[in-house]
C-alpha positions as CSV (number, residue, x, y, z in Angstrom):
1,M,-5.8,17.8,-14.2
2,E,-3.7,15.3,-16.1
3,L,-2.1,12.5,-14.7
4,R,1.5,11.0,-16.2
5,I,2.6,8.2,-15.2
6,L,6.6,8.1,-15.0
7,G,7.2,4.3,-13.4
8,C,4.6,2.2,-11.4
9,H,6.7,-1.2,-10.5
10,S,8.4,-2.4,-7.4
11,A,11.8,-2.2,-6.3
12,T,13.5,-3.8,-9.1
13,P,13.9,-1.6,-12.3
14,K,13.9,-2.8,-15.7
15,P,14.2,-1.5,-19.1
16,D,10.9,-1.0,-19.9
17,E,10.1,-0.9,-16.0
18,Y,10.4,1.9,-14.0
19,P,9.7,2.2,-9.8
20,T,7.0,4.6,-8.6
21,S,7.1,7.6,-9.9
22,Q,4.8,10.1,-11.3
23,A,3.9,13.7,-12.4
24,L,0.5,15.5,-12.2
25,L,-0.7,18.5,-13.8
26,V,-3.3,20.8,-12.0
27,K,-3.5,24.1,-13.2
28,N,-0.9,24.3,-15.9
29,Q,1.4,23.5,-12.8
30,W,3.2,20.0,-12.6
31,L,4.2,18.7,-9.7
32,V,5.6,15.2,-9.2
33,I,4.8,12.6,-6.1
34,D,7.6,9.9,-5.5
35,A,10.7,9.6,-6.9
36,G,11.8,6.4,-8.2
37,E,15.2,5.6,-10.2
38,G,15.3,7.3,-13.5
39,M,12.7,9.6,-12.7
40,Q,13.7,12.7,-14.2
41,T,14.5,9.9,-17.6
42,Q,11.1,9.9,-17.9
43,L,10.2,13.4,-17.3
44,R,12.4,14.2,-20.4
45,R,10.4,11.2,-22.5
46,F,7.5,12.4,-21.8
47,G,8.0,16.1,-22.3
48,I,7.7,17.8,-19.4
49,K,10.0,20.4,-18.7
50,F,12.1,20.3,-14.8
51,G,11.1,24.5,-14.9
52,R,7.2,24.0,-14.1
53,I,7.6,21.6,-11.7
54,K,7.9,23.6,-8.5
55,N,6.6,21.0,-5.6
56,I,7.9,17.0,-5.3
57,F,6.0,14.8,-2.4
58,I,7.6,12.1,-0.9
59,S,5.0,9.7,0.6
60,H,8.0,7.4,2.4
61,L,11.7,6.5,2.1
62,H,11.8,3.2,0.6
63,G,14.6,3.0,-2.1
64,D,12.3,3.2,-4.8
65,H,9.6,5.5,-4.5
66,V,12.9,8.5,-3.4
67,Y,16.5,7.3,-5.6
68,G,15.1,9.2,-8.3
69,L,15.0,12.5,-6.9
70,F,19.0,13.4,-5.6
71,G,19.6,12.8,-9.2
72,F,16.8,15.5,-10.1
73,L,17.7,18.1,-7.7
74,S,21.4,17.9,-8.5
75,T,20.5,18.1,-12.3
76,L,18.5,21.5,-11.1
77,R,21.8,22.7,-10.1
78,L,23.6,21.9,-13.5
79,L,20.6,23.6,-15.4
80,N,21.6,26.9,-13.2
81,R,18.0,27.1,-12.1
82,Q,17.1,29.6,-10.2
83,T,12.6,29.6,-8.7
84,E,12.2,27.7,-5.7
85,M,11.5,24.1,-5.1
86,H,8.9,22.5,-1.9
87,L,9.8,19.5,-0.9
88,Y,7.7,17.5,1.0
89,G,8.2,14.4,2.9
90,P,9.7,12.4,6.5
91,P,11.0,14.5,8.5
92,E,14.1,12.4,7.9
93,L,14.9,13.1,4.5
94,N,15.8,16.7,5.0
95,E,19.0,14.9,7.0
96,L,19.5,12.5,3.6
97,L,19.3,15.4,1.5
98,G,21.9,17.0,3.7
99,Q,24.4,14.1,3.7
100,V,24.0,13.6,-0.1
101,F,24.8,17.2,-0.8
102,K,27.4,17.2,1.9
103,F,29.5,13.6,0.5
104,T,29.1,14.7,-3.5
105,Q,29.6,18.3,-3.1
106,V,26.6,19.9,-4.2
107,E,25.5,22.8,-3.7
108,L,22.0,24.5,-5.2
109,T,21.5,27.0,-7.3
110,Y,17.7,27.8,-6.7
111,P,15.7,27.8,-2.7
112,L,14.9,24.4,-2.0
113,H,12.2,24.9,1.0
114,F,11.4,21.6,2.5
115,H,8.2,20.8,4.2
116,P,8.3,17.8,6.9
117,V,5.1,15.4,6.6
118,S,4.3,13.0,9.7
119,G,1.0,12.9,12.1
120,E,-2.1,11.0,12.0
121,G,-5.0,12.3,10.3
122,L,-6.1,14.5,7.5
123,Q,-3.5,17.6,7.5
124,L,-2.8,20.4,5.1
125,I,0.5,20.5,3.7
126,S,0.3,22.6,0.7
127,D,-2.2,25.5,-0.2
128,N,-1.6,27.8,-3.3
129,D,-4.0,29.7,-5.3
130,K,-4.1,27.0,-7.7
131,F,-4.7,23.7,-5.4
132,T,-4.2,22.2,-2.4
133,V,-2.3,18.9,-0.8
134,H,-3.4,16.5,2.0
135,A,-1.9,14.1,3.8
136,F,-3.0,11.0,5.3
137,P,-0.8,8.4,6.8
138,L,-1.0,4.5,5.6
139,K,-0.2,1.6,6.9
140,H,3.5,-0.2,6.0
141,R,6.5,-1.1,7.3
142,I,7.8,2.4,8.1
143,T,6.2,6.1,8.2
144,T,3.9,6.3,4.6
145,H,1.4,9.2,3.4
146,G,-0.5,9.5,1.0
147,F,-1.5,12.6,-1.0
148,L,-4.8,13.8,-1.6
149,I,-4.4,16.8,-4.2
150,S,-8.1,18.9,-4.6
151,E,-7.8,22.3,-7.4
152,K,-9.2,25.4,-6.1
153,P,-12.9,26.1,-6.6
154,E,-13.4,28.5,-9.7
155,P,-15.1,31.7,-9.6
156,R,-18.9,31.4,-11.2
157,K,-19.5,32.2,-14.6
158,L,-20.9,35.6,-15.9
159,N,-24.5,35.2,-17.4
160,M,-24.3,37.4,-20.2
161,D,-27.8,36.6,-21.0
162,A,-29.4,37.5,-18.0
163,I,-26.8,40.2,-16.9
164,K,-28.0,42.3,-20.5
165,N,-31.6,42.3,-19.0
166,H,-30.7,44.7,-16.1
167,P,-28.7,48.1,-17.7
168,E,-27.3,48.9,-14.1
169,I,-25.5,46.4,-13.9
170,G,-21.7,47.4,-14.9
171,I,-18.6,46.1,-15.6
172,W,-17.0,47.5,-12.2
173,A,-19.6,44.8,-10.6
174,Y,-18.3,41.7,-12.5
175,N,-15.4,40.3,-10.0
176,N,-18.4,40.9,-7.2
177,L,-20.4,38.7,-9.5
178,K,-18.0,36.0,-10.4
179,A,-17.1,36.0,-6.0
180,G,-20.8,34.7,-5.2
181,K,-21.9,38.5,-4.1
182,D,-25.7,39.5,-5.1
183,F,-26.2,42.6,-7.0
184,V,-27.7,46.1,-5.2
185,T,-29.3,48.6,-7.1
186,D,-29.6,52.2,-6.4
187,D,-33.5,51.8,-5.3
188,G,-32.2,48.9,-2.8
189,K,-33.6,45.8,-4.8
190,V,-31.3,43.0,-4.1
191,I,-30.8,40.4,-8.0
192,P,-29.6,37.1,-6.7
193,N,-26.2,35.9,-7.4
194,E,-28.1,32.6,-9.0
195,E,-29.7,34.7,-11.3
196,L,-26.7,36.3,-12.4
197,T,-24.1,34.2,-13.2
198,L,-23.3,30.2,-13.8
199,P,-22.2,27.6,-11.5
200,P,-18.3,27.0,-12.0
201,P,-17.0,23.7,-12.8
202,R,-16.7,21.0,-10.0
203,P,-13.2,21.5,-7.9
204,R,-11.5,17.8,-9.5
205,K,-9.5,15.4,-7.2
206,Y,-6.8,13.1,-7.2
207,A,-5.9,10.7,-4.1
208,Y,-2.5,8.6,-4.5
209,C,-2.0,6.1,-2.1
210,S,1.5,4.6,-2.1
211,D,2.7,1.3,-0.8
212,T,0.5,0.3,2.2
213,A,-1.9,-2.6,3.6
214,Y,-5.4,-3.0,3.0
215,L,-6.6,0.2,5.0
216,P,-10.7,0.8,5.0
217,E,-9.5,3.9,7.9
218,I,-8.5,6.3,4.8
219,I,-11.9,6.1,2.8
220,P,-13.4,9.3,4.3
221,Y,-10.5,11.1,2.7
222,I,-10.0,10.3,-0.6
223,E,-14.2,9.9,-1.0
224,E,-15.7,10.8,-4.8
225,A,-12.1,11.7,-5.8
226,D,-12.1,11.6,-9.4
227,V,-8.9,9.5,-10.2
228,L,-7.7,7.2,-7.3
229,Y,-4.0,5.7,-7.3
230,H,-3.8,2.6,-5.1
231,E,-1.0,0.0,-4.9
232,A,-2.2,-3.4,-6.3
233,T,1.1,-5.1,-5.5
234,F,-0.1,-8.5,-5.3
235,A,-3.1,-10.9,-6.6
236,H,-5.7,-12.0,-3.9
237,T,-4.2,-15.4,-4.0
238,D,-1.1,-14.3,-2.3
239,K,-3.0,-11.9,0.2
240,D,-0.8,-13.7,3.0
241,L,1.9,-12.7,1.4
242,A,0.5,-8.9,1.2
243,Q,-0.5,-8.8,4.5
244,M,3.3,-10.0,5.6
245,T,4.9,-7.0,3.4
246,F,2.5,-4.4,4.3
247,H,1.1,-4.3,0.5
248,S,-2.7,-4.7,-0.9
249,T,-4.0,-7.0,-3.8
250,A,-5.4,-5.8,-6.4
251,R,-9.4,-7.1,-4.7
252,Q,-8.6,-4.8,-1.6
253,A,-7.3,-1.7,-4.1
254,A,-10.8,-2.2,-5.6
255,E,-12.9,-2.8,-2.5
256,I,-11.4,0.7,-1.4
257,A,-12.4,2.5,-4.4
258,R,-15.8,1.2,-4.4
259,T,-16.2,1.8,-0.5
260,A,-15.0,5.7,-1.0
261,R,-17.0,5.7,-4.6
262,V,-14.5,7.4,-6.9
263,G,-14.4,8.1,-10.5
264,K,-11.6,5.6,-11.9
265,L,-9.1,3.7,-10.4
266,V,-5.4,3.3,-11.3
267,I,-3.8,0.3,-10.0
268,G,0.3,0.4,-9.9
269,H,3.0,-0.8,-8.1
270,F,3.4,-4.4,-9.3
271,S,5.8,-7.9,-8.2
272,S,7.8,-8.6,-10.5
273,R,6.3,-12.1,-9.8
274,Y,3.4,-11.1,-12.2
275,R,4.4,-11.5,-16.1
276,D,0.8,-11.0,-17.2
277,L,-0.9,-8.1,-15.4
278,N,-4.2,-8.5,-16.5
279,L,-4.6,-11.0,-13.7
280,L,-4.4,-8.4,-11.6
281,L,-6.4,-6.1,-13.9
282,E,-9.7,-8.8,-13.9
283,E,-8.7,-9.3,-10.5
284,A,-9.6,-5.4,-9.8
285,R,-12.4,-5.0,-12.1
286,S,-14.5,-7.7,-10.7
287,V,-15.1,-5.6,-7.8
288,F,-14.8,-2.2,-9.4
289,P,-15.1,-2.3,-13.3
290,Q,-13.8,1.7,-13.9
291,T,-10.3,0.3,-13.1
292,E,-7.0,0.8,-15.6
293,L,-3.6,-0.9,-14.9
294,A,-0.9,1.3,-14.7
295,Y,2.4,1.2,-16.7
296,E,5.2,4.0,-18.2
297,G,3.8,6.6,-19.8
298,K,0.5,6.5,-19.0
299,S,-1.9,9.5,-19.6
300,V,-4.8,10.0,-17.0
301,I,-7.2,13.3,-17.9
302,F,-9.8,14.2,-16.3
C-alpha cells in the first residue's frame, strides 16, 4: 500500500496547506478518502491519474472534507470518462450531489454508483477481488464514519524445491496448492499443503479516523492496522476546546494508536493556531513513538 496525503489541515485552505484529502494505492488501484477543496489539483500535482480512481469514500459532510468532490466529478465528465465510479458517504450526500448537478447543469458521461454509509458498529461497505472496506462510526458534530481498508489475502506461494521431490505433482495441481489444498497421490497418500507451499505475505490494513472526539470504542475495529491516520486538531493543553468541538488532541490520538497496537500513526487535521506542528508531534511521540506528521505530498509506503 501507499498512502499519499493530498491535504491535512483543518477548515481554511492556504497556498501550501489544503483541507483533508488522501489517496491510497491498494493492489495497483487508487482510491480517494475525503475530498477537501483542491483535491483534484493535488492529485495532478502528485501524478495520480484520474482514470485509476474507481472508489471515493467521504467520512462526513463538513465542507473541508467534501467541497473538492463536486469539481472532481465534473472534471471527469469534461474528460469524457466512461468507466464507472463508486462513491460512499452519508445518505444526504446523494441528495446534495443531485442539487449541485441540477443547478450547474452537469450531466455525467459515466455511471456514478452511490453507496450510503450509516449505522453502528463495524460494517462492510465495499468488497472486491483486491480489498475490502469497512466503515465504523466516529464521534463528531454530525454523523461521521472512519474507514478500515484491508487487502485480500494472496494465494499461497509454491515451494518448488519441495514440489520437485514429488514427480507426480504436475502443473495442473498448482492452482489447488495455491488455494491451500493438500495433494493426494494416486495411491491415496496425502501430502500436506504446508509441505508444498509457503505462506503468503500478511495482508496489510490501513485505518482512517476522520474528525472525531476521543473515542476508545473504535480500538477493536482498528487493532494492529499497519498504519493509522487519526486527526489531532489540538494540543492537549487545549483539550477543553477539543472536547467542545468534538475533535481530538495529539496525545489522545497517540493513546488510541498505542492501545490498538498499530504499526505507525500519522496525525493530521491541524488547527491553524499552531505555527510549529512539532509541538503536536512531540506530544504524540511521548505516548506513541512511531508517530509521524502528515503534510501535503507525504508518501507512506507499507
